[in-house]
C-alpha positions as CSV (number, residue, x, y, z in Angstrom):
1,M,88.9,-26.1,141.6
2,S,92.6,-25.6,140.9
3,K,95.2,-26.1,143.6
4,V,96.6,-23.0,145.4
5,K,100.4,-23.0,145.2
6,Y,102.8,-21.3,147.7
7,Y,106.4,-20.3,147.9
8,Y,108.8,-19.6,150.9
9,D,109.8,-16.0,151.3
10,S,113.3,-16.0,153.0
11,E,113.0,-12.3,153.8
12,T,109.8,-12.5,155.6
13,L,110.4,-16.1,156.8
14,S,106.8,-17.0,155.7
15,Y,104.9,-18.8,152.9
16,R,103.4,-16.6,150.2
17,K,100.6,-17.4,147.7
18,I,101.8,-17.7,144.1
19,E,99.5,-15.5,141.9
20,P,99.0,-16.8,138.3
21,K,100.0,-14.4,135.5
22,K,97.1,-13.0,133.5
23,G,98.8,-13.1,130.1
24,K,99.8,-16.7,130.5
25,N,96.2,-17.8,131.2
26,F,94.9,-15.9,128.2
27,A,97.5,-17.5,126.0
28,L,96.7,-21.0,127.3
29,G,93.0,-20.4,126.7
30,T,93.6,-19.1,123.2
31,L,95.7,-22.1,122.4
32,F,93.0,-24.4,123.7
33,V,90.3,-22.9,121.6
34,L,92.5,-22.9,118.5
35,G,93.3,-26.5,119.1
36,I,89.6,-27.4,119.3
37,I,88.9,-25.5,116.0
38,A,91.9,-27.1,114.2
39,T,90.9,-30.6,115.5
40,S,87.3,-30.1,114.4
41,F,88.4,-28.9,110.9
42,V,90.7,-31.9,110.4
43,L,88.0,-34.3,111.6
44,A,85.5,-32.6,109.2
45,L,87.9,-33.0,106.2
46,V,88.5,-36.6,107.1
47,Y,84.8,-37.3,107.5
48,L,83.8,-35.6,104.3
49,N,86.5,-37.4,102.2
50,I,85.7,-40.9,103.5
51,P,83.7,-42.6,100.6
52,N,80.1,-43.7,101.1
53,V,79.7,-41.8,104.3
54,E,76.6,-39.7,104.5
55,T,75.2,-37.3,107.0
56,P,71.9,-38.3,108.7
57,K,70.2,-35.5,106.8
58,E,71.6,-36.8,103.5
59,K,70.4,-40.3,104.3
60,A,67.0,-38.9,105.0
61,Y,66.9,-37.0,101.7
62,K,68.1,-40.1,99.8
63,R,65.4,-42.3,101.4
64,E,62.8,-39.7,100.5
65,I,64.0,-39.6,96.8
66,E,64.1,-43.3,96.5
67,N,60.6,-43.5,97.9
68,M,59.5,-40.9,95.4
69,K,60.9,-42.9,92.6
70,F,59.2,-46.0,93.8
71,Q,55.9,-44.2,94.1
72,Y,56.2,-42.8,90.5
73,E,57.0,-46.3,89.2
74,L,54.0,-47.7,91.1
75,L,51.8,-45.0,89.7
76,N,53.1,-45.8,86.1
77,K,52.3,-49.4,86.7
78,R,48.8,-48.7,87.9
79,M,48.3,-46.4,84.9
80,Q,49.3,-49.2,82.6
81,D,46.8,-51.5,84.2
82,V,44.1,-48.8,83.7
83,V,45.2,-48.4,80.0
84,Q,44.8,-52.1,79.4
85,V,41.2,-52.0,80.7
86,L,40.5,-48.8,78.7
87,E,41.9,-50.5,75.5
88,N,39.5,-53.3,76.0
89,V,36.6,-50.9,76.4
90,E,37.7,-49.0,73.4
91,E,37.9,-52.2,71.3
92,R,34.4,-53.2,72.3
93,D,33.1,-49.7,71.7
94,N,34.4,-49.6,68.1
95,N,33.8,-53.3,67.1
96,I,30.6,-54.0,69.0
97,Y,28.6,-51.0,70.3
98,R,29.3,-48.6,67.5
99,V,28.8,-51.3,64.8
100,Y,25.5,-52.4,66.4
101,F,24.2,-48.9,66.5
102,E,25.6,-48.0,63.0
103,A,27.9,-45.3,64.3
104,N,31.3,-44.5,62.8
105,P,34.3,-46.0,64.9
106,I,36.7,-43.6,66.6
107,S,40.2,-43.8,65.1
108,D,43.2,-44.7,67.1
109,E,44.8,-41.4,66.1
110,Q,41.9,-39.5,67.6
111,R,41.9,-41.6,70.8
112,R,45.7,-41.5,71.4
113,S,46.6,-38.0,70.1
114,G,48.8,-35.9,72.4
115,F,48.7,-32.2,73.3
116,G,50.1,-29.7,70.8
117,G,51.1,-26.1,71.3
118,I,53.4,-24.7,74.0
119,N,55.6,-26.8,76.3
120,R,53.0,-27.9,78.9
121,Y,55.7,-29.4,81.1
122,K,58.3,-26.6,81.2
123,N,57.6,-26.1,84.9
124,L,58.7,-29.7,85.6
125,E,62.2,-29.2,84.0
126,G,65.4,-28.5,85.9
127,F,65.1,-31.1,88.7
128,E,67.2,-34.2,89.3
129,N,64.2,-36.4,88.5
130,S,62.5,-34.2,85.9
131,E,62.3,-37.0,83.3
132,I,60.3,-39.5,85.4
133,I,58.0,-36.7,86.6
134,K,57.4,-35.4,83.1
135,E,56.9,-38.9,81.6
136,T,54.4,-39.7,84.3
137,T,52.5,-36.4,83.9
138,K,52.4,-37.0,80.1
139,N,51.0,-40.5,80.5
140,L,48.4,-39.2,83.0
141,D,47.3,-36.4,80.6
142,K,47.0,-38.9,77.7
143,L,45.0,-41.3,79.8
144,S,42.7,-38.5,81.0
145,K,42.1,-37.4,77.4
146,R,41.3,-41.0,76.3
147,L,38.9,-41.4,79.2
148,V,37.1,-38.1,78.1
149,I,36.8,-39.3,74.5
150,Q,35.5,-42.7,75.6
151,S,33.1,-41.1,78.0
152,K,31.7,-39.0,75.2
153,S,31.5,-42.0,73.0
154,L,29.5,-43.9,75.6
155,D,27.2,-40.9,76.0
156,E,26.6,-41.1,72.3
157,I,25.9,-44.8,72.4
158,A,23.5,-44.3,75.3
159,V,21.5,-41.9,73.1
160,L,21.6,-44.3,70.2
161,A,20.4,-47.1,72.5
162,K,17.4,-45.1,73.5
163,N,16.6,-44.7,69.8
164,K,17.4,-48.3,68.9
165,E,13.9,-49.6,69.8
166,A,12.4,-46.9,67.5
167,L,15.0,-47.6,64.9
168,L,14.4,-51.4,64.8
169,A,10.6,-50.8,64.6
170,S,11.1,-48.3,61.8
171,I,13.6,-49.9,59.5
172,P,11.9,-51.8,56.6
173,A,12.0,-55.4,57.6
174,I,9.1,-57.4,55.9
175,Q,7.8,-58.0,52.4
176,P,5.2,-55.4,51.3
177,V,2.7,-58.1,50.1
178,K,1.8,-61.5,51.5
179,N,4.2,-64.0,49.9
180,D,4.2,-67.2,51.9
181,D,5.1,-69.4,49.0
182,L,7.8,-67.0,47.7
183,K,6.3,-67.1,44.2
184,R,5.2,-63.5,43.9
185,M,8.7,-61.9,43.5
186,A,8.6,-61.2,39.7
187,S,11.7,-59.1,39.1
188,G,14.6,-57.9,41.3
189,Y,16.9,-54.9,41.7
190,G,19.3,-54.2,38.8
191,M,19.5,-53.7,35.1
192,R,16.3,-55.0,33.5
193,M,14.4,-54.8,30.2
194,H,11.5,-52.3,30.5
195,P,8.3,-53.9,29.3
196,I,6.9,-50.8,27.8
197,L,9.9,-48.6,26.9
198,K,11.6,-51.7,25.4
199,Y,15.2,-51.0,26.5
200,R,17.4,-52.0,29.4
201,K,17.4,-49.6,32.3
202,M,18.1,-49.6,36.0
203,H,15.3,-51.2,37.9
204,N,15.5,-49.5,41.3
205,G,13.2,-51.9,43.2
206,M,11.5,-55.2,43.3
207,D,8.3,-56.2,41.5
208,F,5.7,-58.4,43.3
209,S,3.1,-59.8,41.0
210,A,-0.4,-60.1,42.7
211,P,-4.0,-59.8,41.7
212,A,-5.5,-56.4,41.7
213,N,-6.6,-55.1,45.2
214,T,-4.2,-57.4,47.0
215,E,-3.3,-55.8,50.4
216,V,-0.1,-53.8,50.5
217,F,1.6,-53.5,53.9
218,A,3.9,-50.8,55.5
219,T,7.2,-52.5,56.0
220,G,8.1,-50.5,59.0
221,N,6.8,-47.8,61.3
222,A,6.6,-44.5,59.4
223,V,4.8,-41.3,58.4
224,V,3.1,-41.1,55.0
225,K,5.1,-38.6,53.1
226,K,3.2,-38.9,49.8
227,A,0.0,-40.5,48.7
228,R,-0.8,-39.2,45.2
229,R,-0.9,-40.1,41.5
230,T,2.2,-39.8,39.4
231,S,2.9,-40.3,35.7
232,G,5.4,-43.2,35.8
233,F,4.6,-44.8,39.1
234,G,0.9,-44.3,38.9
235,N,-0.7,-44.2,42.3
236,L,2.3,-43.9,44.6
237,I,2.8,-44.0,48.4
238,V,6.1,-42.8,49.9
239,L,6.7,-43.6,53.6
240,D,9.2,-41.8,55.7
241,H,10.6,-44.2,58.3
242,G,13.0,-41.7,59.9
243,F,16.7,-42.5,60.5
244,G,17.3,-41.8,56.7
245,Y,14.9,-44.5,55.4
246,E,12.1,-44.2,52.9
247,T,10.0,-46.8,51.0
248,Y,8.1,-46.5,47.8
249,Y,4.9,-48.4,46.8
250,A,4.0,-47.8,43.2
251,H,1.2,-48.7,40.7
252,L,-1.4,-49.0,43.4
253,N,-5.1,-49.3,42.7
254,E,-6.2,-47.5,45.8
255,F,-4.8,-45.7,48.9
256,N,-5.7,-46.7,52.4
257,V,-3.8,-43.8,54.0
258,K,-3.3,-40.1,53.5
259,R,-0.4,-37.7,53.7
260,G,0.9,-37.0,57.2
261,Q,-0.7,-40.2,58.7
262,K,1.4,-42.4,61.0
263,V,1.4,-46.1,60.2
264,K,2.8,-49.2,61.9
265,R,4.7,-52.1,60.4
266,G,2.2,-54.6,58.9
267,E,-0.6,-52.0,58.6
268,I,-2.5,-51.9,55.3
269,I,-1.6,-48.8,53.4
270,G,-3.1,-49.6,49.9
271,F,-4.0,-52.2,47.3
272,V,-2.1,-53.6,44.3
273,G,-3.1,-52.1,41.0
274,N,-1.9,-51.5,37.4
275,T,-1.6,-47.7,37.2
276,G,1.2,-45.7,35.5
277,L,3.7,-47.4,33.3
278,S,2.9,-51.0,34.2
279,L,2.6,-54.2,32.3
280,G,0.0,-55.7,34.6
281,P,-1.2,-55.8,38.3
282,H,1.8,-55.7,40.6
283,L,3.5,-53.8,43.3
284,H,6.8,-52.0,42.6
285,Y,8.7,-51.6,45.9
286,E,11.7,-49.5,46.6
287,V,13.9,-48.8,49.6
288,H,15.9,-45.5,49.9
289,R,18.5,-44.8,52.5
290,N,19.9,-41.3,53.0
291,G,18.6,-40.3,49.6
292,K,20.1,-43.2,47.7
293,V,18.3,-46.3,46.3
294,V,19.3,-49.6,47.9
295,N,18.5,-53.2,47.1
296,P,15.3,-54.2,49.0
297,I,16.5,-57.8,49.2
298,N,18.5,-56.7,52.3
299,F,15.3,-55.7,54.2
300,Y,13.2,-58.8,54.6
301,H,14.9,-60.2,57.8
302,G,11.6,-59.7,59.7
303,D,9.6,-62.5,58.0
304,L,12.1,-64.7,56.1
305,T,14.2,-67.6,57.4
306,A,17.8,-68.0,56.1
307,E,16.6,-70.7,53.6
308,E,13.8,-68.5,52.4
309,Y,16.1,-65.5,52.0
310,D,18.4,-67.6,49.8
311,I,15.5,-68.5,47.6
312,M,14.4,-64.8,47.3
313,L,18.0,-63.8,46.6
314,N,18.4,-66.2,43.8
315,Q,15.1,-65.1,42.3
316,S,16.0,-61.4,42.5
317,T,19.3,-61.9,40.6
318,L,17.6,-63.4,37.5
319,E,17.8,-60.8,34.7
320,N,14.2,-61.2,33.5
321,Q,11.9,-58.5,32.3
322,S,10.5,-56.2,34.9
323,L,6.8,-55.3,35.1
324,D,7.4,-51.6,35.0
């Protein structure tokens, strides 16, 4: 509370109270407010122009941005770790799984291809840290696509694995006649002199010499596609093994199966004969894959050792006269 001031009035011979002037008080108040405003403005200018000085809110924003950058860098590092694991899986998928199941490998271009068309990341542009956000998003999209491709590949491999047991049982894998001493292989696959036509022609199979009525075996699980007499091959059996494989058994004396019958590997399907264009009793054996004739020497892994295979291979390469 302000002090009350008095003055001595000589006319009344008494002390009178000094009343403050209203205009003066207003002026003093106005000057005080203006002083505060001016001081605040000057302090603000000084504060804002001092280097490396930040407001608490700016400090909070800066900490948040730095934390965001750190989290994105951490996310990119984790994605790189995942990519390394995925690359290992992709390599095994192409070089082991797909080779084992005879499936075509997936190219690197297909696995690592990006996304075409419109700018998928336009909504991420225009920010202070747009580049790191866009780059991280692109990496994540590419990783997701590679995972989808690998997932589909493993689904395919799973289906192939289910069929592998049937495939291994169906692929031709043994000799079509008993040949323990490896002396019955008379002529191999390749250009040979035909014994009856008397000129060199492609010999599409292997000839096994054997006495008439020697047992002939199915070389893999199959369905009998043909069992009938033909002009050149004489009595002929064709087995459909599935998976693109067929085998031919020609010049038979008799059939032991009929068309449409299911047979197992090692089952007797007929007997050696001398029918058709044949020089003497023997079995002409062919292997076809996907409609093309292939060398039967590659399909005896089920009953030959490595040493026996080498012997058969050497015998099959001799350019002797075929028996048909």
